[in-house]
N, C-alpha and C positions, 0 to 999 in steps of 0.2 A: 725550515728544520734537514740535517744531513741526512744522508743515504744512511738507514737503520740496516743492522745483520739481518741475515735471513733467517726466516721466522723457527727456523731448527734450533737456534741458538737461544740463541736468546740463552744501672743495669736497668734498664729499669731501674732501679732503688740507685739512692747515691753509694752505698755501701757496697754493691755490683759493680758499678761504674771505677769507684776507686780503688777497687782488688784489681779490676783490670789495666788500671794506669793508662787513661785518654790521654792520647797523645797523638802529633799530626805524622801523616808518614811524608815522606821524601824518597824523589827515585832517583834510580842511579843505574846506568846501561850494565843489561846482564850481558853473561858469558865472555865481558872484557878484562878478568882481573880482577883484584880486589876491589870493591867497591866502597865508595865512599860511607861513612857511618849513617846508619839509616836505620829506622825504629819499623817493625814489621807492626802491622795493624794492632791495638789490644785485642785480646781475644774475646772481653763481651763486650765490645763494639760492632754491636750488628742490632738489624730490627727484625723481628721483634726481640725483645731482650729473651735470654735464655733462664732456663730453670738455676744452673747453678755454674760457677765459671772457677776454675782450679788454674790461674797462670803460673808457670813458670818451668825453667830445662829450656835450652836452645830453640831457637825456631827452624820449622822444616823449612828448604828452598825447594820451588821446582826449577828442575835444570834441561837441559836438552836430552836427558836420560833419563828423564821421569819414566815411568809406566804405570798403568791404571791397573792394579789388580782385582778382578772382581771373581765370586764367586763361580765357578764353570756348573755348578748343580742349579744355578738361577737365571732361566731365561730374563726375568727381571732385573736382576743385579747388571748383569749383562748391559741390557739397555740403557739403565742409566748413566753406565759406565760410559757408553758411548754419547750419551748426552751431554755430559761434562766434560768430556774431551771436545767435542764440537764446541761448547762455550770459550775454552780455552786455547785452542789452537791459532785462532787467529789473530789474538793480539800477543800469545807468547813466541808465536812461528816454530812453535817444538812441535814434535811428530804425536808425542803423548800415546803409543799404543796402548790399544785395550787387552789384555792379556788373562786370562783363565790360569794361567801356574804361578802357583802358589812361591811369595817371598815375603821377605821383611821389611821390603824399602819400596817407595815408592806412595801413590794413593791407592789406599786399600778400602775398597766396598766389600762389607760383611754383613750378609741378613742370617739371623738365626740366635740374635742374641734370647738369652732365658733372662733379660731382668726386667719383668713384666711390668716392673712402674712406667718405662717406656711406652706401655701400650701400643696401640698400631700408627701412631705419628711419628713417637719419640725416636731418638738417635742417641749417640756417644760418640763426641768426635775426640781425639788425641794425637796432638802434634807432638813430633820430635826432631829429634837431627835428621833420622835418617828415613823418617815414613810420615804422612797423616793416616790413619786411621777413623773411618767413619762406621759404626755397628748401630744396627736396628732389628726389632722384631720382624717389620715388614714391611714392604717396598717402599711403603710412604715415606716411612720414617728414613730409611736410607735417602730417599729425594730431598727430603725437607734437610737433610744433613749435608749432602750438596749444594742446598742454596747457602746456607753457614758458610760453607767453605766459600763461596765465591765472595762474600760481603767478608771476609777473612784476608782475601788479596787486594794489591792496590785496586781502585776505583779503571786505572788504565786495562785491566784485562776484562772488561765487557768492550771495549773497539773492535771493531771488524779490520784491523789491520795490524802489523806489527809495533809492538811500542818497546822502547826499554822497560827493564825489570829495576832492582828484582824481586821474584814473588816469592814472598817471605809469607808464615804463615805461623804468626808466636805460640812460643811451648806454650804447653798444659792441657790440659782436659777442660769440656764445656760436655754439660747434660742437658739433654730439653725434651720438653714434651708438652701440648697444648694443654691450655686451660680450658679452654671451649670444643665438643664435636664438630659444632657447625660454624664455620667462617666464610662467610661469602661478600661476594661485590653482584650487585645488580648491574645488569647494560639493557636498557631501553632502547633496543632497536626498531622499534614502532612508530615513534614520532619521524624520524629520520633513521635510514636506512644502513646498515654498516655491512658490509662485504664480509666473505668468510677470513679475508687476509684481516683484516681490520681485526674482526674479534680474535682472530691466534695472534694478534700482538698484544692484546690486554689479556688474554691468557696468560703469554709468556710474562708480562707484568705481576700479575698476581702473583704467579709460581713463586717466584723472587720475596715474595713475603709472606708465604706458607698459606694463602687460603683455600681453602679444600671445595667449595663451591661457584658455581656460575649459574646464576639466576640470569635468564633470559628471559626479557617481556617481548613475548611474540606476537600482541596483538592487543589492538588498541582505536581508539575513535579514529586515528590517521592513517592508519596503516595494517593491514593481517601479512604475516610475514614466513608463514609455513604452509608447506604446500600440502593441505589434505585431499586425499583423492577421494572420498565420498561427494568433499562438497568444492568441486575446483575453480570455482567463482572466487572464493574466498581470498588464494593468493593473485589470481591471474587479475581479478578486478581491485578487489578489495587492499591489494598490495601496490596498486598502482602510482601510488602517491606517498606525497609525508606532508610534513610542517611544512608549509610555505608553497608549496606547490610543484615541487620537485619529481622527479621521475618515481623513487620511491623503490620497490623490489621485495624481491623472496627469496626465502632460500627453499631451491627444492631438497626433496626426503634424502639426495645424494652431498647434498649442501649439510645438511644438517646433521647426518650420520659423518661428515669428515670434522665439522664441530666436536661433535662428542667424541669422536678417537683421537683428537690431536689433544683436547680437555682430559681425556682419561691418559694419554702418556706425561700431561704435567701432573697428575694424581688431583685432579678438579674435577668435582660431580657435575653435570649439568643437570640445572632444576628448570624444565620449560614453565612459562607463564603463559595462561590462556584466561585475560581477564573477562570476569563474567559478575552478575549478567549487564550491569556497565561498561562503559568504555568499549563499546560493541559497534560503534557506527560503521565499519569497514563492514564488520559481518551483515550488519545490517540493509545498507548499501547493496551488498552483492546478492544476497537474497530476498526478495520480496515479503516473501510467505512468512519469515520470521518478525514482519512488525505486527502488530494488533491491528491495524489498517488495509494490511496489505500492500501498502505502498512503500517502495523501497526509497531511502532521501536521498539526497546526492553524497557524493566522496567528499571527506573533511580536511582541510588543511589548516584549521585555528589552531588554537590552544588551549579553548575553555573546556571545563571539564562537569559531569553531572547530568548531562542532556538527553544521554542516550538511554537504553534500556531493551534489552530480547522482551519477546513478549510471554511472559508466563503462565498464563492461561491456557495456552496451545499447546497441543500436543505435540506437532512438528519441533518445537524448543528443543523439545527434550530429545528427540531424535536425532536434533544438528548438536547440543552437548554428546549424547552418548557418541557418535559418530568422533567427536573432535578429539574425544578423552582417549579411547579404542585406539584410534590411529596415534596419538601423540603417545602414550605407553607403551604402545610396540616396538616404537623406535627409540624409547627412553629407558636406558641399561641403569641408571639411577633407581633409586627408592621412592624419593619426594614430585609430587604434579601439584604447582602452584595454580590456583583458580581465582584468584584475585579477590573479588568482593568489595572492593571500596568504593565509594563516592558514588554508590549507587543511587543517584538523588531523584531521579525519576522512577523508581521502583519503591512501591508502597513496603511500607515495615513485614505487615503479611505476605506478600508476593514475596518478598526480599527471604524470609524464613524457610518460604515454603520451596523456592527456587535453591538454595543453598543447600538443602536438605537434598534434594535429589543430585544437585550435581556433587556433594561429596561421596552419594552411595556411587555415583557412575565413578568415580577414581577409585573406590574401596573395589570395584567389580571387574578391575583391570589391573590390581595389584600394587597399589601405590597408596604413599601416604600424603592425604592432603597435605596442603599449606594453601592459606590464604592470607590478605591484609588482616587486619586487627577487628575491622567489621565482623570479621567472621564470629567473634564471641558474641555478638547482639542478634545472633540465630543460635544453632545449638550445633555447636562441633562436634563432630563426632568422636568417637574413642581413638586415641593415637594424635588426632590432628595437631599443626602446627600453626600457629597464629604470630601474624609477623607485625612489630608493633611499630607503627611510623608517625604515631604522635608527637610532638613538643611540648616544651614548657608552658605555652598557652592552652593546650588541650585541657578540658575541663575534667573535673573531677570524678563527675560521675563516669564517664565514658573510659578513664583510667581503672575506676573500681570495677568495670566490667569486666576488662582485661584482668584483673587482678583476681577476681572472681573466678573467672574460667581457670587462671593456672592453679588455685587450690582446687579445682574441681580435675585437677590431671591435664591441661592443654600447655603442650610444652610451649614456648614464646623466642621469638628471634627479636631481637633487639634491633632497630634501624631507626632510632627517633630524627625526625628533617632535620632539627638544628643542631643537630651533630654529625652523625654520617649521610647525609643527603647532600653528596659530592659536586651538584650540580648548583649548589648555594652559592651565591655569591660572597668571596673570601670579604669586600669592603663595597661602599657605595662607589666606589670607581673600577671595580671589576666590571670588565667588557661581556663576558661570558655570563650565563647563567641567570637565574630568576632569586628573588628575594624572599618568595611569601611567608618562608620559617624564621626569615631573620640573615642579619649576616654570617656567616659561618666562619673564624680564622681558623687559623693551624691549633692554635690552643684548645679553643672551645670545642674545635673536634675529637681532639684527643682526652680531653679530661673529663672524666665521668667512668662511673662504674659501671657495668652492666648489671653486677647480682644488685646494688643498690636504688638502680636509678627509676623502679617504680615501685611505691609504697605497695605492701601487702603482697606481693609475688614472693614465694618462695624462691629461696636461692636455687635449689635445686629443681625449676622448673625455667630456667633460662637454658635453652639448647647452645645459643649461641650468639654472635652479633650479623648483622649487613651492611654495608657500602653500598647503597644504589647509586646511579646517576641516570638521570632521567634526560632527553637530548631534545628538548624544545627550540633549544638554541644553537644544539652541536651540532657540526654536520661531520666530522672528520677524526681522524686518531687526534690529529694537533691539537682539538677543541679538548677532547674527551681528556688528553694525557693535562693540561692547562687547569682542569678542574680537578681532576684525581690527584696530582700530585702537587704540595706532597701530602693532603689529607690521608691517602690511603696505607699509607704504612704504618698510622698512629692506630689507624681502625685494625689494622691486620693484629699489632702490638695487643688492643683490649681482647682480642679474642684468642691470642696464644700464651700471651706472659701472665705469671704468676700477679696474682694481686697485690703482692706485695714489693712487686716491682716498678709497680706505677706510681711516678713521679714527672711533672714535667719540666722540672730542671734539669733532668739528668737525660730525660729522653730529648730536648731538643739537640741537645749534645751531639747524640747518637744521631739525630736525624739530619743533622747538619753536616756532617761524616756523608750521608748519602747524596748529597747533592752531587759532588763531582762522579760517582756513580751514575746517575740520572743521565746527567749530560753526556757521558759515554755512551750512556743507551739510545742517545737520541732522542730524550725525553726533556723538552721546555717546559718546567714545572714554575710555577709561581713563587717567586723568591720572598717569602712574606717576611717581614723586617720582625718577627718575633723570633725569627731561628739563625744563631749567630754561622751563617752558611761559610762552609770549609772551602778551599781549593787545593790541587797536590800537585 
């Protein structure tokens, strides 16, 4: 895979697609006189699909004289303007100065819209001959609008060396805001460890598709990945290996803060997970006193699940849980803290209920909102808790009903069905990476479901959003992650962002096909699914 740009860079419905006028883009040299006839990318040809598109009027063209104009009263607007300039400069070769001087030309980033329908993450983009203007009520909306602007430009804009233009954005107005408030992707750094640089790379990819959460699975049987001062052997010893016996690794608190900072700069909130009371062999191996028999097991480098458990009756267990949650909560500015709770097969039901009650209390004590895998609904979710559903089509009716009952009683749900959104599931029997315990998950299957109607008996308002987890038993580097995440990740992003009315596979696959050259320009070696009519530019 070729050298990628530095990390600082990086309709839906048939009616909307037809209105946008889907067409291919052809390139012509920039600033060398009149260009051959070329059509800018249709205004609606983006992923996720926008709420509304009104195409019309002349296109806007970036030139060597283009300025990025920002509101001088907003530090965030300035930062977003600099981010956009960093994205566009390498490929266009233009200076693109960011200025606080008012003007009616160039790329204009404006905060303070009074349109309440835009909410905290929505935006409006207007493109005409003299300018392209993005307006939003809040910085997150402005940032999401910049991602749309990127996608409206030719895919070559993502390259890290000068490319030919023209750099045009079709004329018209695009208005957009998200369907769900919680749009997440999970990265498992426990089965295999991923460096800060690799995590930042994934963050940049999530930002392009308007995700707003990064769930980090920080502990499991194979490795403990976050430094805890009060229990230092967790990271030093428990983090010293990984699946297959590699060197593992862990994040210092400084490392973790850098991930948080970088995610925040891309308007993603980090949701850390410490999986409890099962999936805890790394912790049990680090501290013998956490085991009921007082004997520490060896470190584990396999891929089995369900064999480990904290010792629920011991008082020291809750000292451990309190210390870990206290330190992690103090580091994490976001509102959520994930405590796992899945596959606790070595914990009795009675012990599980007792443990989860105390673990949830610790999360609340340190000012965070509980998130747990949907097995949490087999205990007693605290008020405000979020359950993450990871079942699939073969999940039993009783388990689904348990989740539905909890939702009716006020528990919010994040949906990540394993046979739809688990990005580590093989595409087909011939896929070299990944697993297949939930079945094969091709691109259409991953996209073609409705979160609002997925679980029978769940009130629509109980669905907080969606998540695309990627487990890493078989994945060891960014290239592996990208081969499994793309092109399914953009589809999950669309399920979380776009209006239900835009949901249509036949039109989505056309917009997804247009993403192929962009992914290639970003250095992403994606799976060329035969279900998608991939395009070249």
